C-alpha positions as CSV (number, residue, x, y, z in Angstrom):
1,X,0.0,0.0,0.0
2,X,1.5,3.4,-0.9
3,X,2.1,5.9,1.9
4,X,-0.4,8.7,2.5
5,X,0.6,11.8,0.5
6,X,-0.4,14.0,3.4
7,X,2.1,12.4,5.7
8,X,5.0,12.9,3.3
9,X,5.3,16.6,4.2
10,X,8.4,17.1,6.4
11,X,7.1,20.3,8.1
12,X,3.7,21.8,8.5
13,X,3.3,25.5,7.5
14,X,3.7,27.5,10.7
15,X,1.4,30.4,11.6
16,X,2.2,33.1,14.1
17,X,0.9,31.9,17.5
18,X,-1.7,34.7,17.8
19,X,-3.1,33.8,14.4
20,X,-3.1,30.1,15.2
21,X,-4.9,30.8,18.4
22,X,-7.7,32.6,16.4
23,X,-6.5,36.2,17.0
24,X,-6.7,38.4,14.0
25,X,-4.4,41.5,14.4
26,X,-6.5,43.5,11.9
27,X,-9.7,42.7,13.8
28,X,-8.1,43.6,17.1
29,X,-7.1,47.1,15.8
30,X,-10.5,47.6,14.2
31,X,-12.2,46.7,17.5
32,X,-10.1,49.2,19.4
33,X,-10.8,51.9,16.8
34,X,-14.5,51.4,17.7
35,X,-13.6,52.0,21.4
36,X,-11.8,55.2,20.5
37,X,-13.8,57.0,17.8
38,X,-11.3,60.0,17.9
39,X,-8.5,57.6,17.2
40,X,-6.2,55.4,19.3
41,X,-3.5,57.3,21.1
42,X,0.0,56.8,19.6
43,X,1.4,55.3,22.8
44,X,-1.5,52.9,23.0
45,X,-1.2,51.9,19.3
46,X,2.5,51.3,19.9
47,X,1.8,49.0,22.8
48,X,-0.9,47.1,20.8
49,X,1.3,46.7,17.7
50,X,4.1,45.4,20.0
51,X,1.8,42.8,21.5
52,X,0.6,41.8,18.1
53,X,4.1,41.5,16.7
54,X,5.0,39.3,19.7
55,X,2.1,37.0,18.8
56,X,0.2,38.0,21.9
57,X,-3.3,39.2,22.4
58,X,-3.5,42.9,23.0
59,X,-3.8,43.7,26.7
60,X,-7.1,45.5,27.3
61,X,-7.5,48.5,29.5
62,X,-10.6,48.8,31.7
63,X,-12.3,51.0,29.2
64,X,-11.7,48.5,26.4
65,X,-12.8,45.6,28.5
66,X,-16.1,47.5,29.3
67,X,-16.7,48.2,25.7
68,X,-16.0,44.5,24.8
69,X,-18.5,43.3,27.4
70,X,-21.2,45.7,26.2
71,X,-20.7,44.8,22.5
72,X,-20.7,41.1,23.4
73,X,-24.0,41.5,25.2
74,X,-25.5,43.7,22.4
75,X,-24.5,41.1,19.8
76,X,-26.0,38.1,21.7
77,X,-29.2,37.4,19.7
78,X,-30.6,35.0,22.3
79,X,-30.6,37.5,25.2
80,X,-33.8,39.3,25.7
81,X,-32.1,41.9,28.0
82,X,-29.6,42.9,25.3
83,X,-31.6,46.1,24.7
84,X,-30.0,47.5,27.8
85,X,-26.4,46.8,26.7
86,X,-25.3,50.4,27.3
87,X,-26.2,50.0,31.0
88,X,-23.8,47.1,31.6
89,X,-21.4,47.9,34.5
90,X,-18.0,46.1,34.2
91,X,-16.1,45.8,37.4
92,X,-12.5,45.2,36.4
93,X,-10.9,43.1,39.2
94,X,-8.1,41.5,37.2
95,X,-5.6,42.8,39.6
96,X,-6.9,40.8,42.6
97,X,-4.5,38.1,43.7
98,X,-5.3,36.9,47.2
99,X,-8.2,34.6,48.0
100,X,-9.5,37.1,50.6
101,X,-9.6,39.9,48.1
102,X,-11.4,37.8,45.5
103,X,-13.9,36.6,48.1
104,X,-14.6,40.2,49.2
105,X,-15.1,41.2,45.6
106,X,-17.6,38.4,45.1
107,X,-19.5,39.4,48.2
108,X,-19.6,42.9,47.0
109,X,-20.8,41.8,43.6
110,X,-23.7,39.8,45.2
111,X,-24.8,42.8,47.2
112,X,-24.8,45.0,44.1
113,X,-26.7,42.5,42.0
């Protein structure tokens, strides 16, 4: 039986890690241009382009994270409450590291909800 022609390739074509992970650099910059209608600040653009060049996802600021959450809610066709997407409050607690701080944040979230 002849060998499979697909297994004869010695090396698979390689994609940048970010692209292989499903990250599209053009889409990331386009999304961030929606966040900043007046234009992305030069320092922020440099930071984003550096992350994209290093095959990493662009690190989001709190403002960008809030916008992403609101857009995701707005675009969810199955959610009846999506008409209120502008009122979404995003509490950015990515900096919490200790279990006590995380627990306190969760308790606070439950009292606000």
